[in-house]
N, C-alpha and C positions, 0 to 999 in steps of 0.2 A: 571510024574507030579501028583500033588494031585488031589483027586476026587472032582467033583463039588458038591456044596450043592444043596438041593432039590429046593431052591428058584431060581436057574438059569437053563436055558435050555442048552443043549450041545453047545459048542462054534462053531460058523458058520464062515467059511472062504469065503463065497460067496461075491464077490466084487459088491457093489450096485450102483456104480457111472458110468457115461458114459465111462470113460477112466481109465484103471488100470495103476498104477504107478509102473514101474519096480523097483525091489529091496526093495519094502515095504512089510510088513506083516500086514494084516488087519484081525481082528476077532471081532465078535459081539455075544451078547447073549440077551435073553429075561429074565427078572427077575420079581418075584412076592414078594413084601415085606411081604405079609401075610404068606408066607411059610418060612420066615427067622426064624431060631431057635437060641437059646443062644450060642450053640457050633459051629455054622457054620464058624466063623472066625478061631477058633482053628483047626477044622477039615480040613479047606482049607489051613492052614498054612499061613494065611494073618493076621498079627498082626494089630488090629485096633488102629489108633492114638487116643489120649485122646478125641479130639474133636468129633471123630466118635462114641466113646463109649458113649458119653453124648447125642448123637442125636437120632432122631426118627427112627423107623424101615425103612421108605422109604429112608432116607439118608444113613443108614447103608447098605441097600440092594444095592443101586446104587453104593456106594463106593466099596463094595465087588465085584459086577459084573464087574465094570470097571477095578479094579486091577487084577481080574482073567484073563480078556481079555489081559491086558498089560503084565502080567507075562508070559502067554503062547506065546504071540506074540514075546516077547524077547527071549524066549527059542527056538522058531522056527527060529528066525533071527540069533541068535548068541550063542545058547546053554547056555544062562545065566539063572540062577535062581534068579531073581531080581524083587522086588516089588517097584515101584516108591513111595517114601515118598511124603508127602505134604510139599512143601517148605514154607519159611516164607512169600513168596508172594502168597501163596495158589496154585501155579502151581505144577504139578508133577515134581519130581526130577529124571532125566534120567541118565544112565551112560554117562560119558563125550563124548564118541565117537558116541553116538546115539541120534537121535531126535525122538520125538513121540508126540502123542496127545491122550487124553482119553475124551470121552463124554458120557453123558447119558441124556435121557429124560424119559417120562412116560413109565416104564416097559421095557426099551431098553437101552443097554450100548454097547460101542464099543471102540476099541483102534487101533491105527496104529503106526508102528515103522519102522525106517530105519537107515542105517548108514549115518553119517554126510558126509562121503566122497561122497555120492550120492545125498542126500537131506539135505540142510542146515536147513530147517524149514518145519514143518508139523503142520497144524492147522485144526482141525475137530470139527464140532459142529452139534448136533442133537436137533431139536426142534419139538414140537407138533405144527402143523399148527394152527395159530390163528383163532378164529372165526372172521367173518367180522366186528362185532361190536367192538371187542377188537382191531382188526387191525386198524380200523379207529380212535379209541381213542388213540392208542399208536404211530400212524404214525408220529406225530409231534415231539416225543421224539427220534425216531430212524432214521428218514430220514432227509437229508439236504434239503435246499430250492429247489435246482435243482432236487433232487430225488422226492420231493413232487409234483413238476411241472410235471415230467414224470408220476407220479402215477395218477395225475388228468386226464391225457389223456387216461388212460386205461379203459376198460369195468369194471364195479363194481365187477363182479364175479372173476376178477383177483387180486383184491386189497389185500385180506387176504394172498394169497400165496406170493405176491411180498413183502409185509411188513415182513412176516416171513422170506423170503429169504434174505432180506436186513439185518435183525437182525442177522440171522445165519451166513451169509457171513462175516459180520464185526467181529463177535465173532471168526470165523475161522482165519481171517486175524490177529487179535490180538494174538491168540495162536501161529500162525506161526512166527510172527515177534518179539514178546516180548522177547523170550529167546535170540535173537540176539541183540536187541537194548536196552534191560533193561530199557525201558521207557514206562510208561502207556499212552494209548491214548483211545479215546472214540468215540461214534457213529458219532459225528460231524467231526471227523478227517479223515474220509474216505467216499467214495461214490461208489455205484454200478453204473458203466457207462452203462453197457448193460448186457442182459441175453438172452438166447435162449431157445426155447422149448426143444431142445435136451439136456439141462442141463449144459450149459457153461455160466460162468459169467466173467466180467472184472471189476476190482476194481481200484480205484485211491486214493492215499494218498492226504490228504488236509492239511498236517502238516509236519514239518521236524522232523524226529525221529533220524536221523544220517546223515552222509555225503552221504552214499549210499541210505538210505531210506528217501528220501526227498519229499517235496511237488511236486505233479505231477507224481510221480513214479506209474506205472501201474503194476498190477499183475493179473494173470488169476486164476480162480477157477472153481469148478464144483459142481453140486448138483443133488439130486434125491429126489422125493417124493414117499413115499410108505406107505400105510395104515395110512394116516393122519399124518405122521411124515416126516420132511424134514431134510436131511443130507447134509451138505456142507463141502467142503475141499479146503484149499488153501495150495499149496506145492511150496516151493522155492528150485529149483535145485541147485546143487553145481556148 
């Protein structure tokens, strides 16, 4: 495989969530946009799409870091040399027999891949934990009425993490289901039913996306918080 640019740390296969998923390959890296140089895409053999060429260094570095994780994960999973393109719907385009997810937040990128024969959908999202002020300001946009009610019963010091978790879990849910249902849905179309200190969550759909993925359908997820960042994952088994 091609060498890593100076803006990225060596790829890390450490599984950060409570429960590892058999048959998946997970890789992450730290990146620093200040260390990105003009030739990094060419040296890494990652052709930047036009939209990335026009963007700022932060966007270029996170795209490069995420694609490097994805390419190496695909190589480890299936000996493929493949870089997911950006689809018309902005989602990564994976080989037909593989599902995957790429995510990045401030200075940190990760990818997870698996064969569809084992996992039908994988959705992963990384977020910097919101400040309390920002969480309280955004709660009404991210949480349903029932979620807001549950939030109100919590100690104030848990609010920022729960609002961040709800945002991230719904992003992961969207990434896991969208490739299957090909239908957009938004924060109000799902709710976090419960979460545990151990890092497990239960989500429920509040809309009909397909015959299978209908109102009331529940899915499990997991999450972990490390160094001010929250990673969530929703996986749909075959």
